[in-house]
C-alpha distance (Angstrom), angle and dihedral (degrees) to the residues before:
residue distance angle dihedral
M1 . . .
K2 3.81 . .
L3 3.75 117.2 .
K4 3.82 92.7 -120.1
A5 3.78 90.7 54.6
L6 3.81 88.5 51.0
L7 3.83 88.3 52.4
L8 3.80 88.0 54.0
L9 3.78 89.8 53.1
I10 3.84 90.0 50.8
N11 3.76 89.4 48.6
L12 3.81 91.7 53.4
A13 3.83 89.5 50.1
K14 3.81 89.5 52.5
R15 3.80 88.5 52.0
G16 3.81 89.4 57.4
A17 3.76 100.0 -101.8
I18 3.83 93.4 142.1
G19 3.78 109.0 101.9
K20 3.78 95.4 -0.8
E21 3.75 144.1 45.9
V22 3.77 120.9 -97.3
M23 3.77 129.2 -166.8
V24 3.80 116.1 -116.9
T25 3.76 138.9 177.3
L26 3.72 126.9 -152.5
R27 3.74 90.3 -132.3
E28 3.81 94.3 57.2
L29 3.79 94.6 44.9
A30 3.80 91.7 45.9
K31 3.85 91.8 52.1
E32 3.81 92.3 49.5
L33 3.80 94.9 47.9
N34 3.82 94.4 37.1
V35 3.83 96.9 -124.2
S36 3.78 134.8 107.8
P37 3.80 123.3 -80.5
Q38 3.86 87.5 -116.8
T39 3.82 89.1 58.5
I40 3.79 91.5 50.3
L41 3.78 90.0 51.4
R42 3.79 90.5 51.3
W43 3.81 90.8 50.9
L44 3.79 92.1 48.1
D45 3.80 88.3 52.2
E46 3.82 90.5 50.2
L47 3.88 93.4 48.3
E48 3.78 90.3 48.1
A49 3.76 94.3 46.6
M50 3.83 89.9 51.3
G51 3.79 91.6 51.5
Y52 3.83 96.2 -113.0
I53 3.80 97.7 117.7
S54 3.81 140.3 16.3
R55 3.80 126.3 -143.6
R56 3.76 133.3 -155.6
Y57 3.84 124.6 -169.9
S58 3.74 125.3 -148.7
K59 3.82 138.7 155.6
R60 3.80 88.7 -87.9
G61 3.80 93.6 56.4
T62 3.76 138.4 -98.9
S63 3.79 124.0 -23.5
V64 3.80 118.3 -160.6
S65 3.76 132.4 -170.2
I66 3.77 131.2 179.7
K67 3.80 113.7 -119.7
D68 3.77 126.9 -140.5
K69 3.78 91.4 -94.1
G70 3.81 90.2 54.4
I71 3.82 91.4 48.2
K72 3.77 90.6 51.4
L73 3.78 90.3 51.2
L74 3.79 91.3 52.4
E75 3.85 90.9 47.1
N76 3.79 91.2 52.0
L77 3.83 90.2 47.0
Y78 3.81 90.7 51.2
E79 3.80 92.4 50.6
E80 3.82 92.0 48.9
L81 3.82 92.6 46.7
S82 3.79 92.5 46.8
S83 3.77 90.1 51.3
A84 3.83 90.8 51.4
L85 3.82 97.7 40.1
Y86 3.79 99.3 40.9
S87 3.79 100.0 40.8
G88 3.78 95.1 126.6
I89 3.84 94.4 -93.7
I90 3.79 119.8 126.1
V91 3.78 124.3 -173.2
G92 3.76 116.7 -163.4
E93 3.79 146.7 155.9
V94 3.77 123.0 -115.9
V95 3.86 112.9 -114.4
S96 3.77 135.8 172.8
G97 3.80 121.2 -98.6
I98 3.74 129.4 -143.6
G99 3.79 94.1 -98.9
E100 3.83 98.7 -106.8
G101 3.81 97.0 102.2
A102 3.86 94.5 88.8
Y103 3.80 93.0 55.2
Y104 3.82 94.5 50.7
V105 3.78 94.6 42.9
Q106 3.74 88.7 54.4
Q107 3.80 92.4 50.9
Y108 3.80 91.8 50.9
A109 3.82 96.3 37.2
P110 3.87 96.7 107.5
L111 3.82 92.1 48.7
I112 3.86 91.2 44.2
R113 3.84 87.7 54.4
E114 3.83 89.7 48.4
Y115 3.79 99.0 45.1
L116 3.79 103.9 28.6
G117 3.80 100.2 30.3
F118 3.81 100.3 -125.8
D119 3.80 139.7 87.9
P120 3.81 105.1 -116.8
Y121 3.77 125.5 -132.1
P122 3.80 105.5 -115.3
G123 3.80 97.7 -105.6
T124 3.76 142.4 45.6
L125 3.72 136.0 -116.6
N126 3.79 110.1 -130.3
V127 3.75 116.9 -149.6
K128 3.83 127.6 -174.6
V129 3.84 106.6 -139.8
I130 3.72 114.4 -125.7
F131 3.80 98.1 168.9
P132 2.90 127.9 61.6
K133 3.81 105.7 21.2
T134 3.83 99.8 -99.5
I135 3.75 139.5 0.0
F136 3.81 89.0 -103.3
D137 3.80 91.7 55.6
A138 3.82 87.4 49.0
L139 3.74 94.4 52.9
C140 3.85 100.9 34.8
T141 3.83 93.4 108.0
S142 3.80 94.3 42.6
R143 3.77 125.8 91.2
P144 3.75 116.0 -131.4
I145 3.76 129.6 -135.0
I146 3.78 108.2 -133.4
I147 3.78 114.3 -137.1
P148 3.83 103.6 -162.1
G149 3.76 123.0 -126.8
F150 3.78 124.7 -117.2
M151 3.83 145.2 -174.1
K152 3.82 120.4 -108.9
D153 3.80 127.0 173.6
G154 3.80 90.2 -15.2
R155 3.79 93.3 -52.2
T156 3.79 127.1 116.2
F157 3.73 120.5 -132.2
G158 3.80 111.9 -168.1
D159 3.79 132.3 -141.7
V160 3.79 118.9 -74.7
R161 3.76 126.8 -150.8
A162 3.80 112.4 -141.4
Y163 3.81 126.4 -165.0
K164 3.81 117.7 -168.9
V165 3.77 114.0 -125.9
R166 3.79 141.1 169.2
I167 3.79 128.4 -139.0
D168 3.82 116.4 -170.7
G169 3.80 90.7 -29.6
I170 3.81 96.3 -45.3
E171 3.84 112.7 116.2
G172 3.76 120.9 -144.8
A173 3.79 137.7 127.8
I174 3.74 143.3 -100.8
V175 3.82 107.4 -126.4
I176 3.79 125.1 -157.5
P177 3.81 114.9 -173.8
S178 3.78 118.0 -147.2
R179 3.81 86.3 -118.5
T180 3.74 112.9 38.3
I181 3.82 135.4 160.9
H182 3.78 93.4 -155.7
P183 3.78 120.7 106.7
P184 3.83 118.1 -120.1
K185 3.76 89.8 -100.7
I186 3.82 93.9 66.3
A187 3.82 124.1 81.6
E188 3.84 120.8 -164.7
I189 3.77 113.3 -151.5
I190 3.75 127.7 -164.3
A191 3.83 125.3 -167.4
P192 3.80 141.7 164.7
V193 3.83 88.3 -102.3
N194 3.78 139.3 41.7
L195 3.79 98.2 -89.4
R196 3.80 93.8 -162.7
K197 3.76 91.0 58.6
A198 3.78 98.9 34.8
L199 3.80 92.1 52.6
N200 3.82 97.1 30.6
L201 3.81 91.6 -121.0
K202 3.80 129.5 169.4
D203 3.77 133.5 177.5
G204 3.77 111.6 -67.4
D205 3.79 95.7 28.2
R206 3.80 114.3 131.3
I207 3.78 118.6 -132.1
R208 3.79 137.3 -176.2
I209 3.79 119.1 -134.1
E210 3.78 126.0 -164.2
T211 3.76 122.6 -157.3
I212 3.83 112.5 -137.8
């Protein structure tokens, strides 16, 4: 099957053609996929001939539904894409933080040592996630280590979720406080060394992070 025809099948699924018939027009589909109506008709013919969809014609127009074979194809595609996209690899761009990382790392340092097994450098490396879409997508298959919160000098420090990672052979952790001001595109990374200096990083540099 051609890639474009597969994109048409995905488009039909998004329109709700799984488990029911949906009305379609060649013009609408052609506009969305940036091809001619004649091309859409050819792809529909191909999908139907291969047993992925069924069509029914009426005075109102054309109704399309995705058959079991087409649903199975989409399921297999989803599994393959999920395996590729959520493989524990994060690609991001180094950015500057707001300067509070050192303070919080120092407060949690004894617990970081206990739960993660290293003495953290007093600071974080901030990375803007480029791939996958957000830090939560990147870590959805990883199991966090929960660093418990505590009280200190009348102040509450909440739980922190930590995910062990490796950057160019240096092991550390992405930390996500229970209360954070960072958007979901930003990953805060702690390590036993100053990652900027150890890896000669500056703002704008692209790095590859592996979950472990």
